[in-house]
N, C-alpha and C positions, 0 to 999 in steps of 0.2 A: 476483431475479432466478433465471432460469428455470431447470432440469437445460437447458436445450440452450442457456442463454449458460456454464451454471457448464460442460459438455463443452468448450466451442467454445473457451476459456481454459485450460481446460487444455492443451492442445491446443498454445498459443505459449507461458503463463506457465509456467517455475518454482517446483520447490516453496520457492528460496530467495525467490522473488518473494511468495509464498502469507502460506511460513513476516513479512518482512520484513510487508505486511501486518499480519495477526493482532497482530504484536503490536507494533504501529504505532497500533491502534486502539486495545488493550489503555493501552498511554500518553498516550495520550491522557483515553478515561475516568480514569484515575489523578491526571492533573493535573487536569482538568475538574468533577472530582466528591472530592480524596481533597484531604485540611489536612493530612497528614503528609509529600509526597511531595516535595520539590522536585528542578526543574532548572534546572540550569548551561546555559549559552550555546551548549559546545561542545556538550551531550546534544541543544542544541534544534535548532542550524547541521545536526549529521552525520542530522537526522533531516527537515530538508525539506531538503536535496539524496536523500539516499534517493528521501522521498515524489517529484520531479519529477523523476526519471528512470521511478519506476513510471510513475510517471501518463505521461510521456513514451511509454514503452511501450507501452501502453496503446492511447492511444491512435494510433501505429503500425499495430498489427493490428486498430484497426478500418479507418482509409483503406483495408488493403490487404483488407478485408472483404466495404465497402461499392463496389470496383469489381470 
């Protein structure tokens, strides 16, 4: 992402959104590359719901910017 893209997103997403993104990315990497961690169905479903909400929020931001 360019500096301008990051600055624009910073106007629309809050700290909790960014924290969720970073934590989710780290968990995905752990799940992909570590054999020590185990995620249960509840954890996976919670992350899925949060991811859907995050993506929906970003889509709305992009729609507003396109108009």
